[in-house]
C-alpha positions in Angstrom: -27.8 -17.4 -57.1 -27.5 -21.1 -56.1 -24.9 -20.1 -53.5 -27.1 -17.4 -52.0 -30.0 -19.9 -51.8 -27.8 -22.4 -50.1 -26.7 -19.8 -47.6 -30.2 -18.9 -46.8 -31.1 -22.5 -46.2 -28.1 -22.9 -43.9 -29.2 -19.9 -41.9 -32.6 -21.5 -41.5 -30.9 -24.7 -40.2 -29.1 -22.6 -37.6 -32.3 -20.9 -36.5 -34.5 -24.0 -36.4 -32.3 -26.8 -35.2 -32.0 -27.8 -31.6 -34.7 -27.8 -28.8 -36.0 -24.4 -29.9 -35.3 -21.9 -32.6 -35.0 -19.0 -30.2 -32.5 -20.7 -27.9 -30.4 -21.7 -30.9 -30.4 -18.2 -32.3 -29.5 -16.8 -28.8 -26.6 -19.3 -28.6 -25.3 -18.3 -32.0 -25.3 -14.7 -31.1 -23.5 -15.4 -27.9 -20.8 -17.3 -29.8 -20.4 -14.4 -32.3 -20.0 -11.9 -29.5 -17.5 -14.1 -27.6 -15.3 -15.1 -30.5 -13.4 -11.8 -30.7 -12.6 -12.0 -27.0 -11.5 -15.7 -27.1 -8.0 -15.1 -28.6 -6.5 -17.7 -31.0 -5.4 -20.4 -28.5 -8.0 -23.0 -27.5 -10.7 -20.9 -29.0 -13.6 -23.4 -28.7 -12.8 -24.0 -25.0 -12.5 -20.3 -24.3 -15.7 -19.4 -26.2 -17.5 -22.2 -24.2 -16.2 -20.5 -21.0 -17.4 -17.1 -22.1 -20.8 -18.2 -23.2 -21.6 -20.9 -20.7 -22.4 -23.2 -23.6 -21.1 -26.8 -23.8 -17.9 -27.2 -25.8 -19.6 -29.6 -28.4 -22.4 -27.1 -28.8 -19.9 -24.3 -29.5 -18.1 -26.4 -32.0 -21.3 -27.4 -33.8 -22.5 -23.8 -33.9 -19.2 -22.5 -35.3 -19.6 -25.1 -38.1 -23.1 -23.9 -38.8 -22.1 -20.2 -38.7 -19.3 -20.9 -41.1 -21.7 -22.5 -43.5 -24.0 -19.5 -43.1 -21.1 -17.1 -43.9 -20.9 -15.6 -40.4 -17.5 -17.0 -39.4 -14.4 -18.2 -41.2 -11.7 -20.8 -40.5 -8.4 -19.2 -41.3 -4.8 -20.1 -40.4 -5.9 -22.6 -37.8 -8.4 -20.4 -35.9 -11.9 -19.0 -36.2 -12.6 -15.4 -37.1 -15.7 -13.3 -37.8 -16.5 -13.1 -41.4 -16.1 -10.0 -43.4 -19.7 -10.4 -44.4 -20.7 -9.2 -41.0 -19.0 -5.9 -41.5 -21.3 -5.2 -44.5 -24.3 -6.0 -42.3 -23.0 -3.9 -39.4 -22.5 -0.9 -41.7 -26.3 -1.0 -42.5 -27.3 -0.9 -38.8 -28.9 2.4 -37.6 -31.7 3.0 -35.2 -33.2 5.7 -37.5 -32.9 5.6 -41.3 -30.4 8.1 -42.5 -28.7 8.6 -39.2 -25.3 7.3 -40.3 -25.4 9.4 -43.5 -26.3 12.5 -41.6 -23.7 11.9 -39.0 -20.7 11.4 -41.3 -19.9 15.0 -42.1 -20.8 16.2 -38.6 -18.4 13.7 -37.0 -15.6 14.5 -39.5 -16.1 18.2 -38.9 -16.0 17.9 -35.1 -12.9 15.8 -35.4 -11.1 18.5 -37.5 -12.2 21.2 -35.1 -11.2 19.5 -31.9 -8.6 16.9 -32.9 -10.4 14.5 -30.7 -11.6 11.0 -31.4 -15.3 11.4 -32.2 -18.0 8.7 -31.9 -21.7 8.4 -32.3 -22.9 6.0 -29.6 -26.3 4.2 -29.3 -27.8 1.7 -26.9 -27.4 -1.9 -28.0 -29.3 -4.3 -25.9 -27.6 -4.3 -22.5 -24.5 -2.3 -23.7 -23.6 0.8 -25.6 -22.1 0.6 -29.0 -20.1 3.1 -31.2 -22.2 3.2 -34.3 -19.6 5.4 -36.0 -16.2 6.4 -34.8 -13.3 8.6 -36.2 -9.9 8.4 -34.6 -8.4 11.6 -33.2 -5.0 13.1 -33.8 -3.5 11.7 -30.6 -3.3 8.0 -29.7 -5.7 6.8 -27.0 -5.1 4.0 -24.4 -7.9 2.0 -25.9 -8.6 0.2 -29.2 -11.6 2.2 -30.2 -13.4 1.7 -33.5 -16.8 1.6 -35.0 -18.7 -1.3 -33.4 -16.8 -1.2 -30.1 -18.8 -1.7 -27.0 -18.6 0.9 -24.3 -19.2 0.6 -20.5 -22.1 2.4 -19.0 -19.7 4.4 -16.9 -18.2 6.3 -19.8 -19.6 9.7 -20.7 -21.8 8.4 -23.6 -23.1 5.6 -21.4 -24.2 8.1 -18.7 -25.9 10.3 -21.3 -27.9 7.2 -22.5 -28.9 6.1 -19.0 -26.0 3.9 -18.0 -23.9 3.9 -14.9 -23.6 7.3 -13.2 -20.0 7.3 -11.9 -18.9 9.8 -14.5 -19.8 13.4 -13.7 -23.0 14.9 -15.2 -23.1 18.3 -16.8 -25.9 20.7 -17.8 -28.1 20.1 -20.8 -27.9 16.3 -20.4 -24.1 16.1 -21.0 -21.6 14.0 -19.1 -17.9 14.0 -18.6 -15.6 11.0 -17.9 -12.3 12.4 -16.6 -10.2 9.2 -16.2 -13.0 7.6 -14.3 -13.1 4.6 -16.7 -9.5 4.3 -17.7 -6.4 6.2 -16.7 -5.1 8.5 -19.4 -8.6 8.9 -21.1 -11.1 11.7 -20.9 -14.5 11.9 -22.7 -17.3 14.4 -23.1 -20.7 13.4 -24.4 -23.9 15.1 -25.2 -27.4 13.7 -26.1 -28.7 13.6 -29.6 -32.5 13.5 -29.9 -33.7 11.3 -32.7 -37.2 11.0 -34.3 -39.8 8.9 -32.6 -38.2 9.4 -29.2 -34.9 7.8 -30.0 -31.6 8.8 -28.5 -27.9 8.7 -29.3 -24.9 10.3 -27.8 -22.2 12.3 -29.5 -18.9 11.8 -27.7 -15.3 13.0 -28.0 -12.3 11.3 -26.4 -8.9 12.8 -25.8 -5.7 11.9 -23.8 -5.8 13.0 -20.2 -3.3 15.8 -20.9 -5.9 17.7 -22.9 -9.3 17.5 -21.2 -12.2 16.6 -23.6 -14.5 19.0 -21.6 -12.6 22.0 -23.0 -14.3 21.3 -26.4 -17.8 21.1 -24.8 -19.2 24.0 -26.8 -18.1 22.5 -30.1 -19.7 19.1 -29.2 -23.0 20.8 -28.3 -23.1 22.7 -31.6 -22.3 19.6 -33.6 -25.1 17.7 -31.8 -27.6 20.4 -32.7 -26.6 20.3 -36.3 -26.9 16.5 -36.3 -30.4 16.6 -34.7 -31.6 19.0 -37.4 -30.2 16.9 -40.3 -31.6 13.7 -39.0 -35.0 15.3 -38.4 -35.0 16.8 -41.9 -34.0 13.5 -43.4 -36.8 11.8 -41.5 -39.4 14.3 -42.6 -38.3 13.8 -46.2 -38.9 10.1 -46.0 -42.4 10.7 -44.5 -43.5 13.1 -47.3 
């Protein structure tokens, strides 16, 4: 209990120190987002370049984030803490969405053999809230929590860049438009209170994702019904 209290106090220091709490919190999140992209050589310098923050500020924030349990110092370099994984697994725009999506995603993967992801808008980007790898390897390192460009099929469905080709019923296809050797097909998933997500499958270019369009649409309908039912159950 004492350790938990100390951690909460440290988080308060991170939020309140500096010229303004909001700017410090913004900087801390920028550091957390940049850290996985910085590699393991000259990390602090690289994070400073990616975030636009002064190097001493980055170094200080990493120390504060370490005290708060958000990052670790391991084998001579900084890493995101495993504690963040537990927090990320609790993130969902609608309560019960991840639970409702698990069996739907697994079923769609078994039916199509494709990598299946549930994508939501996250600030200025699109994020795979859940993701199950397919039978065949893809030319990307895709996993839950991965950011996706607006030009991919799911990004188009959720209002991102429109370079991928649109399809009826709000669907979109990305036929190697984003990356050679990768095709994606995505359909919208309507959530309670006007929320939206996208159900997307991805396959190697040799087997077009659009061939499984009907299966993806059926899975999206099932997911919408389950989420709506779970939402109604919470309201009663």
